[in-house]
C-alpha positions as CSV (number, residue, x, y, z in Angstrom):
1,X,216.1,102.9,-53.1
2,X,215.5,101.7,-56.6
3,X,217.8,99.2,-57.6
4,X,215.8,97.6,-60.7
5,X,219.3,95.8,-61.7
6,X,219.3,93.8,-58.6
7,X,215.7,92.9,-59.8
8,X,216.1,91.4,-62.6
9,X,219.1,90.1,-62.2
10,X,217.7,88.5,-59.5
11,X,214.8,87.1,-61.8
12,X,216.9,85.8,-64.5
13,X,218.9,83.5,-61.5
14,X,215.5,81.7,-61.0
15,X,214.2,82.0,-64.5
16,X,211.1,83.6,-63.6
17,X,209.2,84.0,-67.0
18,X,207.9,87.5,-67.6
19,X,207.6,90.8,-69.7
20,X,208.6,94.3,-68.5
21,X,206.3,96.7,-69.6
22,X,205.6,100.5,-68.0
23,X,208.4,102.9,-68.1
24,X,210.9,100.9,-67.6
25,X,210.0,99.2,-71.4
26,X,209.4,102.9,-72.7
27,X,212.7,103.9,-71.6
28,X,214.3,101.2,-73.2
29,X,212.7,102.1,-76.7
30,X,213.8,105.6,-76.1
31,X,212.0,107.7,-73.7
32,X,213.6,110.1,-71.6
33,X,211.1,109.4,-68.7
34,X,212.3,108.7,-65.6
35,X,210.6,105.9,-63.6
36,X,211.2,104.4,-59.8
37,X,209.0,101.0,-60.4
38,X,209.6,97.7,-62.0
39,X,206.1,96.8,-63.8
40,X,206.2,93.3,-64.7
41,X,203.6,90.6,-66.2
42,X,204.1,87.2,-64.9
43,X,203.8,83.8,-66.1
44,X,201.1,82.0,-63.6
45,X,201.7,78.4,-64.1
46,X,202.6,77.4,-60.7
47,X,207.2,76.2,-61.2
48,X,206.8,79.8,-62.5
49,X,205.3,81.5,-59.4
50,X,207.7,79.5,-57.3
51,X,210.5,80.8,-59.1
52,X,209.6,84.1,-58.3
53,X,208.3,84.0,-54.9
54,X,212.3,82.6,-54.9
55,X,213.6,85.6,-56.7
56,X,211.8,88.7,-55.2
57,X,211.7,87.1,-51.2
58,X,215.4,88.4,-50.7
59,X,214.4,91.7,-50.9
60,X,211.3,92.0,-48.5
61,X,208.8,92.3,-50.6
62,X,205.3,94.5,-48.7
63,X,202.4,95.8,-50.2
64,X,202.6,99.3,-51.3
65,X,200.3,101.9,-49.7
66,X,199.1,99.8,-46.4
67,X,200.3,99.9,-43.4
68,X,203.3,98.2,-42.2
69,X,201.9,96.6,-39.4
70,X,199.4,94.9,-41.9
71,X,200.4,90.7,-41.6
72,X,201.4,90.1,-45.6
73,X,203.7,87.1,-46.1
74,X,204.7,86.9,-49.9
75,X,205.4,83.4,-51.2
76,X,203.7,81.2,-54.0
77,X,200.6,80.9,-52.2
78,X,199.9,84.2,-52.1
79,X,201.1,84.7,-55.4
80,X,198.6,81.9,-56.7
81,X,195.5,83.8,-54.1
82,X,195.9,87.1,-55.9
83,X,196.8,88.8,-59.6
84,X,198.0,91.6,-59.3
85,X,200.3,93.2,-56.6
86,X,202.0,96.8,-55.8
87,X,204.6,95.8,-54.0
88,X,207.5,97.8,-51.9
89,X,210.9,96.0,-51.6
90,X,214.3,96.8,-50.6
91,X,215.1,96.8,-54.2
92,X,212.9,99.4,-54.9
93,X,208.8,99.2,-56.1
94,X,207.7,96.2,-57.8
95,X,204.4,95.9,-59.6
96,X,203.8,92.1,-60.4
97,X,200.8,92.1,-63.2
98,X,199.0,89.3,-63.7
99,X,196.5,90.7,-65.8
100,X,197.3,93.9,-67.8
101,X,194.6,96.2,-68.8
102,X,194.2,96.3,-73.2
103,X,196.8,93.3,-73.1
104,X,195.6,90.4,-71.1
105,X,197.9,88.0,-69.4
106,X,201.2,86.9,-70.0
107,X,200.7,85.1,-72.8
108,X,199.7,88.0,-74.9
109,X,202.0,90.5,-73.1
110,X,204.7,87.7,-74.5
111,X,203.3,87.6,-77.5
112,X,203.2,91.6,-77.7
113,X,207.0,91.4,-76.7
114,X,210.8,92.1,-77.9
115,X,214.0,90.5,-76.4
116,X,216.5,93.4,-75.1
117,X,219.6,93.2,-73.3
118,X,219.0,94.9,-69.9
119,X,222.1,95.3,-67.9
120,X,223.7,92.1,-68.2
121,X,220.4,90.1,-69.2
122,X,218.6,89.2,-71.7
123,X,214.8,90.9,-71.1
124,X,211.3,90.4,-72.7
125,X,209.8,94.4,-73.1
126,X,206.8,95.2,-74.7
127,X,206.8,96.1,-78.0
128,X,205.6,100.1,-78.6
129,X,202.6,98.8,-80.0
130,X,201.8,96.7,-76.9
131,X,202.8,99.9,-74.6
132,X,200.1,101.4,-76.7
133,X,197.8,98.9,-75.8
134,X,198.6,99.3,-72.4
135,X,198.7,103.1,-72.1
136,X,195.2,103.4,-74.0
137,X,193.6,101.2,-71.7
138,X,194.8,102.5,-68.9
139,X,193.9,106.3,-70.0
140,X,195.7,107.9,-66.7
141,X,197.0,111.4,-67.4
142,X,201.2,109.9,-67.4
143,X,199.4,107.4,-69.7
144,X,198.3,110.3,-71.7
145,X,201.5,111.5,-71.7
146,X,203.3,108.1,-72.9
147,X,201.1,107.9,-75.6
148,X,202.6,111.2,-77.2
149,X,206.0,110.0,-76.0
150,X,205.1,106.5,-78.3
151,X,204.2,108.4,-80.9
152,X,207.2,110.5,-81.2
153,X,209.4,107.6,-80.8
154,X,207.5,106.4,-83.9
155,X,207.9,109.3,-85.9
156,X,211.9,109.2,-84.9
157,X,212.3,105.9,-86.2
158,X,210.6,106.4,-89.6
159,X,212.8,109.4,-89.7
160,X,216.0,106.8,-89.6
161,X,214.9,104.7,-92.0
162,X,213.9,107.2,-94.9
């Protein structure tokens, strides 16, 4: 079951520094595309890795698309040793990105983000410009469709401004 609210509230409770990207950010800008994972670009500073591990550990994160018997320990050391993680958890799929194609790391994601209210939590999400850069760099079929959505959202916003 995908429960992004539980994830966002846990991240907020621990004070994790991150930016939401992907489908949820696009939806917050007005897209109707359904998404079933939470994509985050996270700050790789040591204390933030500790907070991130504390926030997600209760959801029993494990590597997605790997055999369940494969040993995996989700903690600060694991986060420090890797960069990007695709995880399955008790609250749904989570993609943790230390580096985002077309954008860079957390500092660049933060610079390309805006503050929004999600559920009861203030979060940072990528702007349409930031999302466009990521989608262009990824270039998958769904990303190309998302580029069309971004163009439509911009057109709709400019119509409202007139």
